[in-house]
TORRO-905682 format. One line per field, with one value per residue (C-alpha): residue in three letters; chain; x, y, z. Coordinates in nm, 3 decimals. Layout:
BEGIN
type	c(ALA  ...) $
mol	c(A  ...) $
u	c(X  ...) $
v	c(Y  ...) $
w	c(Z  ...) $
***
This chain:
BEGIN
type	c(MET  VAL  ASP  VAL  ARG  TYR  GLU  THR  ALA  PHE  THR  LEU  TYR  PRO  TYR  GLN  ARG  SER  ALA  ASP  GLN  ASP  ALA  ALA  THR  PRO  VAL  ARG  HIS  PRO  VAL  VAL  ILE  VAL  GLY  GLY  GLY  PRO  VAL  GLY  MET  GLY  MET  ALA  LEU  ASP  LEU  GLY  GLN  LYS  GLY  VAL  PRO  CYS  VAL  VAL  LEU  ASP  ASP  HIS  ASP  GLY  VAL  GLY  VAL  GLY  SER  ARG  ALA  ILE  CYS  PHE  ALA  LYS  ARG  THR  LEU  GLU  ILE  CYS  ASP  ARG  MET  GLY  ALA  GLY  ASP  PRO  MET  VAL  ASP  LEU  GLY  VAL  VAL  TRP  ASN  VAL  GLY  LYS  VAL  PHE  ARG  GLU  GLU  ARG  GLN  ILE  TYR  ASP  PHE  ASN  LEU  LEU  PRO  GLU  GLU  GLY  HIS  LYS  ARG  PRO  ALA  PHE  ILE  ASN  LEU  GLN  GLN  PRO  TYR  PHE  GLU  LYS  PHE  LEU  VAL  GLU  ARG  ILE  ARG  ALA  ALA  GLN  SER  GLU  GLY  ALA  PRO  ILE  ASP  ILE  ARG  GLY  LYS  ASN  ALA  VAL  LEU  SER  VAL  ASP  ALA  GLN  ASP  ASP  PHE  VAL  THR  LEU  GLU  VAL  ASP  SER  PRO  GLU  GLY  PRO  TYR  THR  ILE  GLU  ALA  ASP  TYR  LEU  ILE  ALA  CYS  ASP  GLY  ALA  ARG  SER  PRO  VAL  ARG  GLY  MET  LEU  GLY  HIS  ASP  PHE  THR  GLY  ARG  VAL  PHE  GLU  ASP  ASN  PHE  LEU  ILE  CYS  ASP  VAL  LYS  MET  LYS  ALA  GLN  PHE  PRO  THR  GLU  ARG  TRP  PHE  TRP  PHE  ASP  PRO  PRO  PHE  ASN  PRO  GLY  GLN  SER  VAL  LEU  LEU  HIS  LYS  GLN  PRO  ASP  ASP  ILE  TRP  ARG  ILE  ASP  PHE  GLN  LEU  GLY  TRP  ASP  ILE  ASP  ARG  LYS  ALA  VAL  VAL  GLN  PRO  GLU  TYR  TYR  MET  PRO  LYS  VAL  GLN  ALA  MET  LEU  GLY  PRO  ASP  VAL  ALA  PHE  GLU  PRO  GLU  TRP  VAL  SER  VAL  TYR  THR  PHE  GLN  CYS  MET  SER  MET  ASP  SER  TYR  ARG  HIS  GLY  PRO  VAL  PHE  PHE  ALA  GLY  ASP  SER  ALA  HIS  GLN  VAL  SER  PRO  PHE  GLY  ALA  ARG  GLY  CYS  ASN  GLY  GLY  MET  GLN  ASP  VAL  ASP  ASN  LEU  ALA  TRP  LYS  LEU  ALA  ALA  VAL  TYR  HIS  GLY  GLU  ALA  ASP  ALA  LYS  LEU  LEU  GLU  SER  TYR  ASN  GLU  GLU  ARG  LYS  HIS  GLY  ALA  GLU  GLU  ASN  ILE  LEU  ASN  SER  SER  ARG  THR  THR  ASP  PHE  MET  THR  PRO  LYS  SER  PRO  ILE  ALA  LYS  LEU  PHE  ARG  GLU  SER  VAL  LEU  ASP  LEU  VAL  GLU  HIS  THR  ASP  ALA  MET  ARG  PRO  LEU  VAL  ASN  SER  GLY  ARG  LEU  SER  MET  PRO  CYS  VAL  TYR  ASP  GLY  SER  SER  LEU  ASN  GLY  PRO  ASP  ASP  ALA  ARG  MET  PRO  ALA  ARG  THR  ARG  VAL  GLY  ALA  THR  VAL  VAL  ASP  ALA  PRO  VAL  SER  GLY  GLY  TRP  LEU  ILE  ASP  GLN  LEU  GLY  ASN  ASP  PHE  LYS  VAL  LEU  ALA  VAL  ASN  CYS  ASP  ILE  THR  VAL  GLU  GLY  LEU  GLU  THR  LEU  ARG  VAL  ASP  ALA  ASP  PRO  LEU  MET  SER  GLU  ARG  TYR  LEU  GLY  ASP  ALA  GLY  GLN  ALA  VAL  TYR  LEU  ILE  ARG  PRO  ASP  GLN  ILE  VAL  ALA  ALA  ARG  TRP  LYS  THR  ALA  THR  PRO  ALA  ASP  VAL  ILE  SER  ALA  LEU  GLN  THR  ALA  LYS  GLY  GLY) $
mol	c(A  A  A  A  A  A  A  A  A  A  A  A  A  A  A  A  A  A  A  A  A  A  A  A  A  A  A  A  A  A  A  A  A  A  A  A  A  A  A  A  A  A  A  A  A  A  A  A  A  A  A  A  A  A  A  A  A  A  A  A  A  A  A  A  A  A  A  A  A  A  A  A  A  A  A  A  A  A  A  A  A  A  A  A  A  A  A  A  A  A  A  A  A  A  A  A  A  A  A  A  A  A  A  A  A  A  A  A  A  A  A  A  A  A  A  A  A  A  A  A  A  A  A  A  A  A  A  A  A  A  A  A  A  A  A  A  A  A  A  A  A  A  A  A  A  A  A  A  A  A  A  A  A  A  A  A  A  A  A  A  A  A  A  A  A  A  A  A  A  A  A  A  A  A  A  A  A  A  A  A  A  A  A  A  A  A  A  A  A  A  A  A  A  A  A  A  A  A  A  A  A  A  A  A  A  A  A  A  A  A  A  A  A  A  A  A  A  A  A  A  A  A  A  A  A  A  A  A  A  A  A  A  A  A  A  A  A  A  A  A  A  A  A  A  A  A  A  A  A  A  A  A  A  A  A  A  A  A  A  A  A  A  A  A  A  A  A  A  A  A  A  A  A  A  A  A  A  A  A  A  A  A  A  A  A  A  A  A  A  A  A  A  A  A  A  A  A  A  A  A  A  A  A  A  A  A  A  A  A  A  A  A  A  A  A  A  A  A  A  A  A  A  A  A  A  A  A  A  A  A  A  A  A  A  A  A  A  A  A  A  A  A  A  A  A  A  A  A  A  A  A  A  A  A  A  A  A  A  A  A  A  A  A  A  A  A  A  A  A  A  A  A  A  A  A  A  A  A  A  A  A  A  A  A  A  A  A  A  A  A  A  A  A  A  A  A  A  A  A  A  A  A  A  A  A  A  A  A  A  A  A  A  A  A  A  A  A  A  A  A  A  A  A  A  A  A  A  A  A  A  A  A  A  A  A  A  A  A  A  A  A  A  A  A  A  A  A  A  A  A  A  A  A  A  A  A  A  A  A  A  A  A  A  A  A  A  A  A  A  A  A  A  A  A  A  A  A  A  A  A  A  A  A  A  A  A  A  A  A  A  A  A  A  A  A  A  A  A  A  A  A  A  A  A  A  A  A  A  A  A  A  A  A  A  A  A  A  A  A  A  A  A  A  A  A  A  A  A) $
u	c(-2.549  -2.488  -2.756  -2.663  -2.850  -2.690  -2.458  -2.098  -1.910  -1.569  -1.478  -1.225  -1.220  -1.334  -1.421  -1.132  -1.158  -1.022  -0.849  -1.139  -1.360  -1.139  -1.090  -1.219  -1.354  -1.459  -1.162  -1.172  -1.077  -1.015  -1.249  -1.498  -1.652  -1.975  -2.019  -1.774  -1.899  -1.698  -1.751  -1.661  -1.352  -1.251  -1.282  -1.071  -0.802  -0.781  -0.774  -0.529  -0.284  -0.303  -0.206  -0.549  -0.628  -0.968  -1.184  -1.427  -1.729  -1.909  -2.187  -2.063  -1.717  -1.689  -1.851  -2.210  -2.314  -2.451  -2.305  -2.496  -2.292  -2.101  -2.020  -1.719  -1.644  -1.313  -1.310  -1.362  -1.071  -0.854  -0.948  -0.859  -0.530  -0.452  -0.502  -0.302  -0.597  -0.679  -0.464  -0.629  -0.972  -0.888  -0.694  -1.001  -1.276  -1.440  -1.333  -1.590  -1.643  -1.921  -2.295  -2.576  -2.944  -3.212  -3.582  -3.767  -3.504  -3.318  -3.028  -3.115  -2.772  -2.450  -2.216  -1.857  -1.806  -1.433  -1.370  -1.046  -0.698  -0.462  -0.621  -0.479  -0.817  -1.121  -1.463  -1.593  -1.515  -1.770  -1.670  -1.890  -1.908  -1.772  -1.447  -1.430  -1.464  -1.219  -0.951  -1.003  -0.962  -0.652  -0.503  -0.593  -0.405  -0.100  -0.133  -0.160  0.166  0.319  0.197  -0.141  -0.350  -0.661  -0.858  -1.131  -1.372  -1.593  -1.919  -1.932  -2.279  -2.372  -2.653  -2.682  -2.526  -2.513  -2.379  -2.258  -2.123  -1.765  -1.765  -1.980  -2.045  -2.127  -2.256  -2.129  -2.247  -2.011  -2.017  -1.879  -2.124  -2.158  -1.896  -1.871  -1.629  -1.608  -1.508  -1.403  -1.575  -1.819  -1.869  -2.186  -2.131  -2.401  -2.621  -2.959  -3.135  -2.861  -2.917  -2.703  -2.925  -3.229  -3.073  -3.002  -3.350  -3.247  -3.480  -3.419  -3.656  -3.719  -3.908  -3.992  -4.052  -4.347  -4.155  -3.971  -3.671  -3.556  -3.180  -3.068  -2.700  -2.643  -2.331  -2.288  -2.049  -2.185  -2.064  -2.207  -1.940  -1.825  -2.064  -2.362  -2.681  -3.014  -3.352  -3.675  -3.980  -3.802  -4.009  -3.870  -4.002  -4.276  -4.368  -4.073  -3.694  -3.393  -3.027  -2.737  -2.382  -2.091  -1.902  -1.591  -1.610  -1.851  -2.127  -2.379  -2.611  -2.961  -3.206  -3.571  -3.815  -4.133  -4.371  -4.531  -4.802  -4.609  -4.585  -4.234  -4.208  -4.325  -4.087  -3.776  -3.890  -3.716  -4.045  -4.086  -3.738  -3.585  -3.819  -3.771  -3.394  -3.411  -3.637  -3.388  -3.078  -3.227  -3.326  -2.975  -2.789  -2.718  -2.696  -2.708  -2.860  -2.612  -2.809  -3.162  -3.310  -3.594  -3.574  -3.775  -3.555  -3.573  -3.396  -3.346  -3.121  -3.062  -3.098  -2.742  -2.455  -2.294  -2.445  -2.179  -1.918  -2.123  -2.082  -2.288  -2.140  -2.256  -2.607  -2.657  -2.652  -2.807  -2.955  -3.024  -3.160  -2.899  -2.937  -2.638  -2.411  -2.415  -2.458  -2.124  -1.936  -2.094  -2.006  -1.640  -1.643  -1.769  -1.460  -1.238  -1.385  -1.404  -1.086  -0.836  -1.034  -1.048  -0.677  -0.594  -0.789  -0.644  -0.286  -0.347  -0.306  -0.655  -0.920  -1.217  -1.444  -1.301  -1.525  -1.836  -1.739  -1.799  -2.174  -2.158  -1.971  -2.109  -2.469  -2.413  -2.281  -2.566  -2.831  -2.681  -2.685  -3.044  -3.155  -2.995  -3.118  -3.475  -3.470  -3.354  -3.631  -3.898  -3.787  -3.779  -4.113  -4.325  -4.595  -4.847  -4.976  -4.789  -4.462  -4.506  -4.581  -4.265  -4.052  -4.196  -4.149  -3.785  -3.725  -3.893  -3.658  -3.330  -3.263  -3.256  -3.143  -2.823  -2.928  -3.204  -2.965  -2.911  -3.285  -3.274  -3.216  -3.148  -2.921  -2.675  -2.363  -2.176  -1.945  -1.780  -1.960  -1.789  -1.787  -1.883  -1.929  -1.762  -1.639  -1.301  -1.252  -0.977  -0.911  -0.986  -0.891  -1.170  -0.922  -0.832  -1.041  -1.376  -1.321  -1.030  -1.185  -1.172  -1.390  -1.343  -1.157  -0.826  -0.825  -0.565  -0.298  0.029  0.329  0.698  0.739  0.383  0.037  -0.059  -0.313  -0.052  0.204  -0.038  -0.060  -0.237  -0.151  -0.184  0.037  0.124  0.098  0.311  0.252  0.522  0.654  0.844  0.729  0.858  0.620  0.754  0.592  0.435  0.570  0.556  0.500  0.638  0.505  0.602  0.277  0.225  -0.093  -0.303  -0.186  -0.238  -0.592  -0.681  -0.493  -0.392  -0.648  -0.545  -0.292  0.072  0.138  -0.054  -0.022  -0.274  -0.323  -0.454  -0.628  -0.553  -0.872  -0.738  -0.985  -0.862  -0.849  -0.723  -0.554  -0.375  -0.191  0.085  0.102  0.331  0.405  0.190  -0.104  -0.072  -0.041  -0.353  -0.547  -0.413  -0.551  -0.889  -0.885  -0.822  -1.129  -0.985) $
v	c(-7.022  -6.652  -6.498  -6.332  -6.001  -5.839  -5.896  -5.787  -5.569  -5.662  -5.966  -5.817  -6.036  -6.393  -6.610  -6.764  -6.960  -6.767  -6.900  -6.767  -7.038  -7.306  -7.139  -7.321  -6.996  -6.671  -6.458  -6.094  -5.822  -5.454  -5.338  -5.521  -5.333  -5.459  -5.360  -5.348  -5.036  -4.715  -4.617  -4.960  -4.993  -4.634  -4.698  -5.013  -4.840  -4.542  -4.756  -5.006  -4.739  -4.601  -4.943  -5.046  -5.413  -5.444  -5.706  -5.620  -5.849  -5.822  -6.055  -6.035  -6.075  -5.751  -5.437  -5.429  -5.344  -4.997  -4.648  -4.549  -4.272  -4.086  -3.734  -3.723  -3.388  -3.211  -3.297  -3.668  -3.658  -3.492  -3.766  -4.029  -3.847  -3.864  -4.243  -4.276  -4.361  -4.031  -4.033  -4.324  -4.180  -3.841  -3.996  -4.192  -3.960  -3.685  -3.354  -3.076  -2.741  -2.581  -2.641  -2.504  -2.466  -2.467  -2.384  -2.558  -2.539  -2.219  -2.174  -1.942  -1.931  -2.119  -2.147  -2.241  -2.439  -2.365  -2.031  -1.956  -2.089  -2.263  -2.602  -2.945  -3.105  -2.992  -2.921  -3.262  -3.563  -3.800  -4.162  -4.469  -4.610  -4.952  -4.784  -4.579  -4.893  -5.086  -4.821  -4.826  -5.205  -5.186  -4.935  -5.169  -5.450  -5.226  -5.125  -5.491  -5.563  -5.280  -5.438  -5.273  -5.510  -5.527  -5.848  -5.846  -6.141  -6.179  -6.372  -6.332  -6.218  -6.110  -6.323  -6.167  -5.897  -5.895  -5.564  -5.552  -5.245  -5.296  -5.548  -5.701  -6.063  -6.138  -6.459  -6.471  -6.691  -6.813  -7.059  -7.318  -7.244  -7.001  -6.900  -6.645  -6.357  -6.068  -5.704  -5.428  -5.193  -5.259  -5.010  -5.061  -4.940  -5.166  -4.918  -4.752  -5.079  -5.164  -5.517  -5.429  -5.135  -5.361  -5.637  -5.389  -5.235  -4.874  -4.625  -4.459  -4.164  -3.876  -3.796  -4.006  -3.774  -3.844  -3.855  -4.105  -4.071  -4.290  -4.335  -4.417  -4.479  -4.475  -4.530  -4.283  -4.057  -3.711  -3.354  -3.236  -3.062  -3.210  -3.003  -3.067  -2.980  -2.951  -2.878  -2.752  -2.844  -2.953  -3.058  -3.412  -3.445  -3.181  -3.063  -3.246  -3.213  -3.384  -3.406  -3.496  -3.596  -3.741  -4.042  -4.229  -4.488  -4.272  -4.335  -4.059  -4.048  -3.915  -3.870  -3.823  -3.699  -3.907  -3.798  -4.007  -4.222  -4.447  -4.811  -4.894  -5.207  -5.036  -4.740  -4.963  -5.133  -5.028  -4.933  -4.662  -4.519  -4.555  -4.302  -4.068  -4.074  -4.039  -3.736  -3.573  -3.647  -3.588  -3.823  -3.854  -3.951  -4.322  -4.468  -4.799  -4.843  -4.962  -4.957  -4.853  -4.810  -4.627  -4.484  -4.301  -4.095  -4.005  -3.798  -4.017  -4.030  -4.226  -4.038  -4.129  -4.266  -4.434  -4.697  -4.819  -5.011  -4.986  -4.698  -4.626  -4.456  -4.364  -4.457  -4.684  -4.370  -4.113  -4.096  -3.803  -3.758  -3.800  -3.440  -3.251  -3.558  -3.564  -3.937  -4.102  -3.775  -3.741  -4.102  -4.042  -3.752  -4.002  -4.210  -3.903  -3.821  -4.161  -4.337  -4.103  -4.103  -4.482  -4.496  -4.245  -4.450  -4.782  -4.654  -4.503  -4.146  -4.037  -4.137  -4.336  -4.036  -3.885  -4.128  -3.944  -3.654  -3.871  -3.856  -3.489  -3.378  -3.611  -3.569  -3.196  -3.266  -3.502  -3.258  -2.990  -3.230  -3.335  -2.972  -2.881  -3.200  -3.142  -2.785  -2.910  -3.164  -2.917  -2.673  -2.941  -3.092  -2.815  -2.964  -2.676  -2.410  -2.144  -2.339  -2.387  -2.017  -1.932  -2.161  -2.033  -1.672  -1.739  -1.902  -1.604  -1.360  -1.548  -1.488  -1.115  -1.079  -1.244  -1.184  -1.445  -1.728  -1.840  -1.912  -2.163  -2.507  -2.784  -2.970  -2.750  -2.954  -3.121  -2.910  -3.019  -2.887  -2.668  -2.807  -2.477  -2.525  -2.868  -2.975  -3.045  -2.685  -2.475  -2.100  -1.894  -1.549  -1.371  -1.141  -1.430  -1.551  -1.713  -1.992  -2.132  -2.076  -2.336  -2.632  -2.582  -2.805  -2.658  -2.482  -2.609  -2.382  -2.423  -2.415  -2.480  -2.843  -2.907  -2.867  -2.771  -3.055  -3.317  -3.180  -3.183  -3.563  -3.797  -3.672  -3.365  -3.092  -2.730  -2.494  -2.184  -1.905  -1.634  -1.741  -2.014  -2.233  -2.559  -2.784  -3.102  -3.411  -3.226  -3.166  -2.808  -2.713  -2.364  -2.165  -1.820  -1.660  -1.556  -1.364  -1.687  -1.811  -1.464  -1.448  -1.797  -1.810  -1.462  -1.200  -0.888  -1.080  -1.070  -1.420  -1.715  -2.049  -2.323  -2.661  -2.906  -3.234  -3.566  -3.520  -3.182  -2.985  -2.664  -2.743  -2.401  -2.088  -1.787  -1.484  -1.573  -1.881  -2.044  -2.416  -2.439  -2.285  -2.548  -2.838  -2.719  -2.705  -3.049  -3.194  -3.037  -3.175  -3.524  -3.503  -3.317) $
w	c(5.138  5.065  4.844  4.515  4.506  4.201  3.908  3.955  3.709  3.850  4.062  4.304  4.615  4.544  4.840  5.032  5.352  5.651  5.960  6.168  6.023  6.181  6.518  6.829  6.976  6.803  6.703  6.824  6.572  6.648  6.369  6.148  5.854  5.700  5.336  5.048  4.872  4.840  5.204  5.340  5.122  5.188  5.562  5.540  5.336  5.569  5.886  5.742  5.635  5.990  6.126  6.254  6.174  6.009  5.840  5.559  5.519  5.185  5.075  4.714  4.566  4.372  4.242  4.122  3.765  3.692  3.710  4.028  4.196  3.924  4.052  4.282  4.439  4.490  4.861  4.789  4.544  4.810  5.058  4.798  4.733  5.105  5.085  4.762  4.538  4.367  4.054  3.864  3.940  3.794  3.505  3.391  3.513  3.310  3.464  3.479  3.649  3.441  3.458  3.243  3.325  3.055  3.054  2.776  2.497  2.588  2.826  3.113  3.280  3.347  3.644  3.727  4.046  4.064  3.896  4.085  4.012  4.250  4.322  4.246  4.185  3.985  4.130  4.013  3.805  3.657  3.708  3.729  4.082  3.978  3.870  4.190  4.400  4.180  4.226  4.604  4.613  4.394  4.637  4.925  4.751  4.721  5.086  5.189  5.009  5.211  5.536  5.594  5.813  5.593  5.534  5.267  5.278  4.975  4.989  5.367  5.474  5.826  5.968  6.314  6.530  6.910  7.043  7.404  7.582  7.468  7.184  6.912  6.816  6.452  6.298  5.941  5.655  5.384  5.092  5.336  5.614  5.906  6.160  6.443  6.503  6.748  6.708  6.943  6.698  6.417  6.133  5.929  5.572  5.429  5.247  5.278  5.359  5.613  5.744  6.047  6.132  6.105  6.315  6.593  6.569  6.505  6.335  5.998  5.965  5.727  5.407  5.105  4.808  4.583  4.260  4.042  3.817  3.530  3.488  3.135  3.077  2.703  2.494  2.208  2.024  2.092  2.059  2.391  2.602  2.932  3.141  3.368  3.174  3.351  3.189  3.341  3.129  2.809  2.504  2.531  2.889  2.921  3.266  3.422  3.441  3.278  3.375  3.142  3.245  3.049  3.189  3.072  2.792  2.584  2.839  2.910  3.211  3.150  3.440  3.343  3.605  3.570  3.845  4.116  3.959  3.719  3.620  3.742  3.531  3.214  3.225  3.218  2.897  2.571  2.408  2.676  2.728  2.380  2.212  2.510  2.476  2.098  2.126  2.358  2.153  1.811  1.528  1.384  1.703  1.735  2.085  2.273  2.618  2.882  3.208  3.299  3.645  3.814  4.163  4.424  4.648  5.011  5.274  5.581  5.885  6.201  6.526  6.622  6.413  6.711  6.939  7.182  6.981  6.658  6.411  6.101  5.795  5.446  5.335  5.634  5.853  5.620  5.273  5.042  4.691  4.417  4.300  4.435  4.454  4.833  4.894  4.825  4.877  5.221  5.295  5.212  5.457  5.718  5.641  5.668  6.009  6.178  6.066  6.232  6.556  6.575  6.493  6.768  7.023  6.899  6.927  7.271  7.149  7.259  7.507  7.377  7.445  7.123  6.934  7.054  6.829  6.520  6.572  6.673  6.362  6.097  6.211  6.160  5.810  5.724  5.845  5.622  5.326  5.397  5.422  5.089  4.923  5.045  4.916  4.576  4.561  4.672  4.401  4.132  4.233  4.390  4.609  4.608  4.366  4.565  4.549  4.175  4.125  4.319  4.103  3.776  3.888  3.976  3.639  3.466  3.635  3.633  3.262  3.322  3.684  3.804  4.164  4.123  4.036  4.396  4.417  4.130  4.278  4.029  4.269  4.454  4.449  4.731  4.943  5.269  5.574  5.833  6.186  6.347  6.720  6.736  7.077  6.913  6.797  6.949  6.943  6.633  6.507  6.322  6.145  5.919  5.622  5.700  5.449  5.653  5.995  6.270  6.175  5.800  5.557  5.452  5.115  4.873  4.724  4.536  4.771  4.737  4.638  4.520  4.671  5.024  5.058  4.968  5.215  5.508  5.493  5.736  6.083  6.301  6.159  6.231  5.933  5.990  5.739  5.728  6.069  6.253  6.541  6.686  6.881  7.035  6.885  6.591  6.244  6.118  5.754  5.704  5.408  5.279  5.170  4.810  4.715  4.702  5.043  5.187  5.052  5.179  5.511  5.630  5.538  5.730  5.940  5.836  5.969  6.110  6.288  6.207  6.375  6.114  6.203  6.027  5.822  5.708  5.918  6.082  6.455  6.575  6.440  6.579  6.447  6.690  6.910  7.161  7.164  7.478  7.286  7.015  7.261  7.444  7.116  7.023  7.345  7.270  6.914  7.057  7.276  7.577) $
***
């Protein structure tokens, strides 16, 4: 019988018996995904829309209770737009670009994460994870009705995994008993405690930080603006830090830093956290607790995110502290990277060696996230007198010296990494802007007919700026450059040709290019 580990907020895929359970021999599937969280569902949606049959195994039948991940970055919204799921997220989510940093009770500075115009999506939205997952599943249901080969199996728990060189055998438990299936590829999206990782005996190493944080989601009518507010050493949590975010449905997330030596059972009791919240909000603010949790965070990673036919994505592959919103956002970038590569191999458009680049590129991204997350944590919780002196000195100076702001680290927020040095990268032209160099995510801009990001779509595409080029087998998007496009894509060049990958990464760029140049770069981008 499948264990119930948590309460569900939404029942989205109740158990149904599958034909595999009645098969005389194990049925082989092209892709099996373990885990029905945002990364698992995002992976299924992306693969299914690319025509890759996949099965999702989740040991529950819906989305767990609790806000959990709430900050979804611009790049994640663009990925969801590419899959057709972005609009309901932004429609419900709380849009924000501005953050403020306080010391004790006074503001020491503020920042704008997207100060420039010309982007479809904001820097961030706040949206409870259950809603994010629900909208992904709803989009999957729509895709299924359009023919996408996606099979979601609720209350199907993996009991064992046997990975061979070229396929995987899984024993799966269900409410009607166990059964066995096989997969050409297995993608483990089953979280930081990843049962699949444990079954296969792979290491998960890194740092556990000696600190604890209390999450309090409270429901209230409040006049706080829709901004990210962070306090160092406030009177309502002296010697520690506090973070405040607004969510939909009049829910506010408050994170209290507690320190290392705490009674974890005591701090989640109303007699502990209610006075703490009231002291922060003021005596006249009425509120109701919605969800309370305490966590100790860590920065961990596997040595490799691919082991033969098994891939690891999201928290099963890497984990960071929640400050900076790099966890789920990083996991969605894993989806963005792996799905098109698996689809290219499945459809015979690329050699299987392309799949090696998943570990190469996403390990690079995870290491960048872990570095930034560790720096945030070390600044927030200095571990030595010298580190504490450094932090206090920075905070002393930042009110009067703008140049010191980059040294304040209260959770530098998620940005997509640049795949500098990737084996898939083609030629580059340094005369063009660094922000759209080879290996970088394309930068959105308004173009004729809408937004650049939307018009790039889901496949390899040629972007021709102020020029014309025809490449057999590739669609070309021709754009006449206005000042924004010139700033983002031309620099000192009067024209440019870009090859864009299906995950909207710049694969190559030239001032002028021949069709043969583009085809050569395309072959490199598909693994050579």
